[in-house]
C-alpha positions as CSV (number, residue, x, y, z in Angstrom):
1,X,70.0,116.7,77.6
2,X,73.0,118.4,79.4
3,X,76.2,117.8,81.0
4,X,77.6,118.9,83.8
5,X,80.8,118.0,82.8
6,X,80.7,120.0,79.7
7,X,83.5,122.7,79.1
8,X,84.5,124.6,76.3
9,X,88.1,124.4,77.8
10,X,87.8,120.6,76.8
11,X,87.9,121.4,72.9
12,X,91.8,120.8,72.6
13,X,91.0,116.9,73.6
14,X,88.7,116.7,70.5
15,X,90.8,118.4,67.8
16,X,91.6,115.1,66.2
17,X,87.5,114.1,65.7
18,X,86.7,118.0,64.9
19,X,89.3,117.7,62.4
20,X,87.5,115.1,61.0
21,X,83.9,116.0,60.9
22,X,82.1,118.0,58.1
23,X,80.6,120.8,60.3
24,X,78.3,121.7,57.8
25,X,76.9,119.2,57.0
26,X,75.3,119.0,60.4
27,X,72.0,121.1,59.3
28,X,71.6,119.1,56.2
29,X,71.7,115.6,58.4
30,X,69.7,117.1,60.6
31,X,67.1,118.7,58.2
32,X,66.4,115.0,56.2
33,X,66.0,113.2,59.5
34,X,63.7,115.9,60.7
35,X,61.7,115.1,57.2
36,X,61.5,111.9,57.5
37,X,59.8,111.9,61.3
38,X,57.9,115.2,60.3
39,X,56.9,115.0,56.8
40,X,54.4,117.4,57.0
41,X,57.0,119.9,57.2
42,X,58.5,121.8,54.4
43,X,62.5,122.5,54.1
44,X,62.1,126.3,54.8
45,X,60.3,125.4,58.4
46,X,62.6,122.9,59.6
47,X,66.5,124.6,58.6
48,X,68.4,124.2,61.9
49,X,70.9,126.6,63.4
50,X,73.9,124.5,65.3
51,X,75.1,125.3,68.0
52,X,78.3,125.4,70.0
53,X,79.8,122.1,70.8
54,X,79.8,120.9,74.2
55,X,82.4,118.6,75.7
56,X,81.5,115.8,77.9
57,X,84.6,113.6,79.4
58,X,83.9,110.9,75.9
59,X,81.6,112.6,73.3
60,X,80.9,116.6,72.0
61,X,77.3,117.4,71.5
62,X,76.4,119.7,68.5
63,X,72.9,121.4,69.5
64,X,70.5,121.4,66.6
65,X,68.0,124.2,67.0
66,X,65.3,124.1,64.1
67,X,63.0,127.1,63.0
68,X,60.0,125.0,64.8
69,X,61.6,125.3,68.1
70,X,62.5,122.0,68.4
71,X,65.9,121.1,69.7
72,X,67.8,118.2,68.9
73,X,71.5,116.7,69.6
74,X,74.2,115.0,67.5
75,X,76.4,113.1,69.6
76,X,80.0,112.8,68.6
77,X,82.5,110.1,69.9
78,X,86.1,111.4,71.2
79,X,87.4,108.6,68.7
80,X,85.3,109.2,66.2
81,X,88.2,110.1,63.7
82,X,88.4,106.9,61.3
83,X,92.6,106.3,62.1
84,X,91.1,106.3,66.1
85,X,87.5,103.9,65.4
86,X,87.4,100.5,65.4
87,X,85.3,97.3,65.2
88,X,85.0,97.6,69.3
89,X,83.9,101.0,69.0
90,X,81.3,100.8,66.3
91,X,80.3,97.8,68.1
92,X,79.5,100.2,71.2
93,X,78.1,102.4,69.7
94,X,75.5,100.6,68.0
95,X,74.3,98.7,71.4
96,X,74.1,101.7,73.0
97,X,71.8,103.4,70.2
98,X,69.7,100.2,69.8
99,X,69.4,99.6,73.6
100,X,68.5,103.3,73.7
101,X,65.5,102.7,71.2
102,X,64.2,99.5,72.7
103,X,64.5,100.7,76.1
104,X,62.4,103.7,74.7
105,X,59.9,101.1,73.6
106,X,59.6,98.7,76.4
107,X,59.8,100.5,79.2
108,X,58.7,104.2,80.7
109,X,62.0,105.2,81.6
110,X,62.8,108.4,80.6
111,X,65.5,109.1,78.0
112,X,66.3,110.9,74.8
113,X,64.9,109.5,71.2
114,X,67.3,108.2,69.3
115,X,66.1,109.7,65.7
116,X,69.1,108.4,63.9
117,X,72.7,106.4,64.1
118,X,75.8,105.3,62.2
119,X,78.5,103.3,64.2
120,X,80.5,104.0,60.9
121,X,82.8,106.9,60.2
122,X,81.7,106.4,56.5
123,X,78.2,109.2,56.1
124,X,78.0,112.6,55.7
125,X,79.5,113.8,58.7
126,X,82.6,111.3,58.5
127,X,82.3,110.6,62.0
128,X,80.2,107.9,63.6
129,X,77.4,109.8,65.5
130,X,73.9,109.3,67.6
131,X,71.4,111.9,66.6
132,X,69.4,112.5,70.1
133,X,66.0,114.4,70.9
134,X,67.0,117.1,73.5
135,X,65.6,116.5,76.9
136,X,64.2,120.1,78.6
137,X,65.3,120.2,82.5
138,X,68.4,121.1,84.8
139,X,71.4,118.9,85.7
140,X,70.6,116.8,89.0
141,X,73.6,118.3,90.3
142,X,72.0,121.7,90.3
143,X,68.8,120.6,92.2
144,X,70.6,118.0,94.4
145,X,73.1,121.2,95.7
146,X,70.3,123.5,95.1
147,X,70.7,124.5,98.9
148,X,74.3,125.7,98.3
149,X,73.8,127.4,94.8
150,X,70.9,129.2,94.9
151,X,70.0,129.6,98.5
152,X,67.3,127.0,98.1
153,X,65.6,126.3,101.9
154,X,67.2,123.1,103.1
155,X,63.6,121.4,103.7
156,X,62.5,122.2,100.2
157,X,65.7,120.9,98.9
158,X,65.3,117.4,101.0
159,X,62.4,117.2,99.0
160,X,63.4,117.5,96.0
161,X,66.2,115.3,96.6
162,X,63.9,112.6,97.7
163,X,61.6,113.0,94.8
164,X,64.4,112.7,92.9
165,X,66.2,109.4,94.1
166,X,62.1,108.0,94.1
167,X,62.2,108.9,90.4
168,X,65.6,107.5,89.8
169,X,64.7,104.1,91.6
170,X,61.7,103.3,90.0
171,X,62.9,103.8,86.7
172,X,66.3,101.7,86.8
173,X,64.2,99.1,88.7
174,X,62.9,98.6,84.9
175,X,66.1,96.9,83.9
176,X,65.6,94.1,85.8
177,X,63.1,92.8,83.3
178,X,66.6,92.1,81.1
179,X,68.8,89.5,82.5
180,X,71.0,87.2,80.9
181,X,73.0,84.1,81.3
182,X,76.1,86.2,80.9
183,X,78.1,89.4,81.0
184,X,78.1,91.6,78.0
185,X,76.5,94.1,75.7
186,X,73.0,93.1,74.6
187,X,72.4,91.2,70.9
188,X,69.1,92.1,69.7
189,X,67.4,90.1,67.4
190,X,63.4,91.0,65.8
191,X,61.1,93.1,68.0
192,X,63.9,93.6,70.4
193,X,64.0,90.2,71.3
194,X,67.5,89.3,73.5
195,X,69.8,87.1,71.4
196,X,73.0,87.2,73.9
197,X,75.5,89.2,74.6
198,X,78.9,90.6,73.0
199,X,82.6,91.8,74.2
200,X,82.1,95.3,75.8
201,X,84.4,98.1,75.5
202,X,85.3,99.5,79.0
203,X,88.0,102.6,79.2
204,X,91.3,101.1,80.6
205,X,92.5,103.3,83.6
206,X,95.6,101.3,83.9
207,X,96.6,101.7,80.5
208,X,95.9,105.6,80.9
209,X,98.2,105.6,83.4
210,X,101.1,103.7,81.9
211,X,100.4,106.3,79.1
212,X,101.6,109.3,80.9
213,X,103.9,107.6,83.6
214,X,105.7,105.1,81.4
215,X,105.4,106.1,77.8
216,X,105.8,109.9,79.4
217,X,102.5,110.3,76.2
218,X,100.6,113.1,77.4
219,X,97.8,112.6,75.1
220,X,93.8,112.9,76.9
221,X,92.3,110.6,74.5
222,X,90.2,107.4,75.7
223,X,91.8,104.1,75.7
224,X,89.9,100.9,75.7
225,X,89.3,97.1,76.3
226,X,87.4,94.7,75.4
227,X,86.0,92.4,78.1
228,X,84.5,88.9,76.9
229,X,81.1,87.6,78.1
230,X,81.2,85.4,81.1
231,X,79.1,83.6,82.8
232,X,81.5,83.9,85.9
233,X,80.6,86.9,88.3
234,X,83.4,86.9,89.8
235,X,84.8,87.2,86.5
236,X,83.6,90.0,85.7
237,X,84.9,92.0,88.8
238,X,88.3,91.0,88.2
239,X,88.7,91.4,84.3
240,X,91.0,94.5,84.9
241,X,93.0,92.7,87.5
242,X,94.0,89.7,85.2
243,X,95.4,92.1,82.2
244,X,97.8,93.7,84.8
245,X,99.4,91.3,87.2
246,X,101.5,93.2,89.9
247,X,104.8,92.7,90.8
248,X,105.4,95.1,93.9
249,X,104.9,93.0,97.3
250,X,102.4,95.3,98.5
251,X,100.5,95.8,95.4
252,X,100.5,92.0,95.0
253,X,98.8,91.3,98.6
254,X,96.3,94.4,98.0
255,X,95.0,92.4,94.9
256,X,94.8,89.1,96.4
257,X,93.2,90.8,99.6
258,X,90.4,92.4,97.0
259,X,90.0,89.3,95.3
260,X,89.3,87.4,98.3
261,X,86.6,89.7,99.4
262,X,85.3,89.7,95.9
263,X,85.2,85.5,96.0
264,X,82.7,86.5,99.6
265,X,80.1,88.6,97.4
266,X,77.0,86.9,97.5
267,X,74.7,86.9,94.3
268,X,71.0,86.9,94.2
269,X,69.8,83.4,93.7
270,X,68.1,84.3,90.1
271,X,67.6,82.1,86.6
272,X,69.7,85.0,85.3
273,X,73.1,85.9,87.3
274,X,73.2,89.6,85.0
275,X,71.5,92.2,84.5
276,X,70.9,95.4,82.0
277,X,72.5,98.1,84.1
278,X,73.1,102.4,83.3
279,X,77.0,102.1,82.6
280,X,77.8,105.5,84.6
281,X,75.4,105.5,87.3
282,X,76.6,109.3,88.5
283,X,74.7,112.8,88.9
284,X,75.9,114.2,85.7
285,X,73.9,112.0,83.7
286,X,70.5,112.6,85.1
287,X,68.1,115.5,83.9
288,X,65.1,116.8,86.1
289,X,63.0,119.7,87.0
290,X,63.6,122.3,89.2
291,X,61.4,120.3,92.0
292,X,63.2,117.3,91.4
293,X,60.8,115.5,89.2
294,X,63.0,113.0,86.7
295,X,62.9,114.2,82.8
296,X,65.5,111.9,81.6
297,X,68.5,109.8,82.0
298,X,71.5,110.4,79.4
299,X,74.9,108.6,78.5
300,X,74.5,105.0,77.7
301,X,77.4,104.3,76.0
302,X,79.0,101.4,77.5
303,X,75.7,100.0,78.6
304,X,75.6,96.3,79.3
305,X,74.6,93.2,81.5
306,X,76.8,93.0,84.5
307,X,76.4,90.9,88.2
308,X,73.1,91.7,90.0
309,X,75.2,92.2,92.8
310,X,76.8,96.1,91.1
311,X,73.5,95.9,88.7
312,X,70.3,98.2,88.5
313,X,69.1,98.1,91.9
314,X,72.7,99.6,93.2
315,X,73.0,102.9,95.1
316,X,74.0,106.1,92.6
317,X,77.3,106.5,92.3
318,X,77.4,110.1,94.5
319,X,75.7,108.3,97.5
320,X,78.8,106.0,97.6
321,X,81.2,108.5,97.3
322,X,82.4,108.6,100.8
323,X,83.8,105.0,100.7
324,X,86.2,106.2,97.4
325,X,88.5,108.7,99.3
326,X,90.8,108.8,96.3
327,X,88.0,110.7,94.7
328,X,85.7,111.9,98.0
329,X,86.2,116.1,98.0
330,X,84.1,116.6,100.9
331,X,85.3,119.4,103.6
332,X,83.4,120.4,106.8
333,X,84.2,124.2,105.9
334,X,81.1,123.0,103.1
335,X,78.9,123.4,105.7
336,X,79.2,126.7,106.6
337,X,78.4,127.6,102.7
338,X,82.1,128.0,101.7
339,X,82.6,127.3,98.4
340,X,85.0,124.3,97.1
341,X,87.5,124.8,94.6
342,X,85.5,122.1,92.7
343,X,82.1,120.4,93.2
344,X,79.7,120.8,96.0
345,X,79.9,117.1,98.1
346,X,77.5,116.2,101.1
347,X,78.9,114.9,104.3
348,X,79.4,111.0,105.3
349,X,76.1,111.4,107.6
350,X,74.3,113.0,104.9
351,X,75.2,110.7,102.3
352,X,74.2,107.7,104.6
353,X,71.0,109.7,105.3
354,X,69.9,109.5,101.7
355,X,71.1,105.9,101.1
356,X,68.1,105.0,103.7
357,X,66.0,107.2,101.3
358,X,67.0,105.4,98.2
359,X,66.8,102.1,99.5
360,X,63.1,102.6,100.5
361,X,62.4,103.6,97.5
362,X,63.8,100.2,96.0
363,X,62.6,98.4,98.8
364,X,58.9,99.4,97.3
365,X,59.4,98.2,93.7
366,X,61.6,95.3,94.2
367,X,61.0,91.5,93.9
368,X,62.2,89.5,97.3
369,X,65.7,88.6,96.9
370,X,66.2,86.6,99.7
371,X,68.7,87.1,101.6
372,X,70.6,89.0,99.2
373,X,70.0,93.1,99.4
374,X,71.5,94.1,96.6
375,X,71.1,97.9,96.8
376,X,72.3,97.8,100.7
377,X,75.8,95.9,100.2
378,X,76.1,97.9,96.5
379,X,77.8,100.5,99.4
380,X,80.8,97.8,99.3
381,X,80.1,96.0,96.1
382,X,80.6,98.6,93.8
383,X,83.3,100.2,95.2
384,X,84.8,97.4,95.3
385,X,84.6,96.8,91.4
386,X,85.9,100.5,91.4
387,X,88.8,99.3,93.3
388,X,89.4,96.4,90.7
389,X,89.3,98.5,87.6
390,X,91.0,101.9,88.7
391,X,94.4,101.6,90.2
392,X,94.2,105.2,91.3
393,X,91.3,104.1,93.8
394,X,92.5,100.3,94.8
395,X,94.7,101.3,97.7
396,X,92.2,103.8,99.7
397,X,89.4,102.0,99.1
398,X,90.6,98.7,100.5
399,X,91.9,100.3,103.7
400,X,88.5,101.8,104.0
401,X,86.6,98.8,103.5
402,X,89.2,96.4,105.3
403,X,89.3,98.5,108.5
404,X,85.4,99.1,108.5
405,X,85.3,95.0,108.0
406,X,87.7,94.4,111.1
407,X,85.8,96.7,113.0
408,X,82.8,94.6,112.6
409,X,84.1,91.3,113.4
410,X,84.0,91.0,117.1
411,X,88.0,90.6,117.0
412,X,89.5,92.5,119.9
413,X,93.0,92.1,118.4
414,X,93.8,95.7,116.6
415,X,94.0,95.8,113.0
416,X,97.7,95.7,111.3
417,X,96.5,96.3,107.8
418,X,100.3,96.4,106.5
419,X,100.6,92.8,108.1
420,X,97.2,91.2,106.5
421,X,98.7,92.7,103.2
422,X,101.8,91.1,103.6
423,X,100.1,87.4,104.3
424,X,97.8,87.8,101.1
425,X,101.2,88.8,99.2
426,X,103.0,85.5,100.6
427,X,99.8,83.5,100.1
428,X,100.3,82.5,103.9
429,X,97.2,84.1,105.5
430,X,96.3,82.5,109.2
431,X,93.0,81.1,109.9
432,X,92.3,83.7,112.4
433,X,92.9,86.3,110.0
434,X,91.0,84.9,107.6
435,X,87.8,84.0,109.7
436,X,87.9,87.6,111.0
437,X,88.0,89.3,107.3
438,X,85.0,86.8,106.7
439,X,82.8,87.6,109.6
440,X,83.6,91.0,109.3
441,X,83.0,91.3,105.5
442,X,79.5,89.2,105.6
443,X,78.2,91.3,108.4
444,X,79.4,94.6,106.6
445,X,77.1,93.6,103.2
446,X,74.1,93.2,105.3
447,X,74.3,96.0,107.8
448,X,71.5,98.8,108.1
449,X,72.4,102.3,108.2
450,X,75.6,102.7,106.4
């Protein structure tokens, strides 16, 4: 189990929680749990050594290596200091741990074993934690870009990529076993029975931007908001938009246009409109072998029931980056092997090719969804969800989506995006424009080869 985002430079982001942590108790916790799980070993057999902390975006990991060779990880939230911890965070950690335990019992999804957890700072570590088994393997990023990072043969690398995508599709399809009438964090009864849902903790991107640029507060610790359960799939998409109404005319028009597109997103005709999904379906959360075999899916923090249109059958995040221009860092020079300043990226053509690989893998294992293909249309729906949740990405995603919508509508009139946004801002959209958008959008959602 590892994280491509881990960096010792991030340690300063965890100053407060690391100050609160009683690090001397880490080996004691590990030893006590080890003896409970493996009572045949004596104390001298199991004394663990604590490794250097590994920092992710929202948590820090402490490796515990036992004299037997076994390795575990203690995961501690970035806001785990007592004065930052609240009931919402405690509920989120509890859901994360119990969901992982449930999936370990009820599915064949490869993920770490939850050995112990505490959703309160009132324990020997003085911080909430989850104690996890370690998954041996390499980050998918290292295999996915093996032809760039290690000079692997491109055809061999293609085979490994395909194997990884097939394993991921097979694993995440199993989340479809867990469906809900309402969105939110699952609540478990005895025997892993699902009793319903509770509020979900979500990162509040707008609040973070306000802290930095309005209040001039440079703090980097995450800010969260509680999203209540809802039976309305569209309300799930637009929750963040409701929290921060726009006053600026242009932004108001973009948001109104975004709301309109979301209102046209079809959902499968299923008994339950919501389904369990991984909360951060991106490349850093997958561990594979050198040959691309899926070994583990990590980081289930924030796991919840979401609309099926953005649920467990959607594309992996790294396959849809080209539709999020604010975050997509591809340069043509990468094709010649020129190393980027940041992370490697695939070209739009390559991403489209692997989207077809993934949708083929999903198609082999899914039930018939009638006229609604959640995987195919997730290229659009997942990016609309990003646009609704993250104001940094909203403008560029919306311009790209509307441009593609307009091109597919069969309207010979050239798109005037500024005029479309103005009409939506003033709630004065003519019928021709609305019809063009609707026809183009429904065509785009069902189009093959994107």
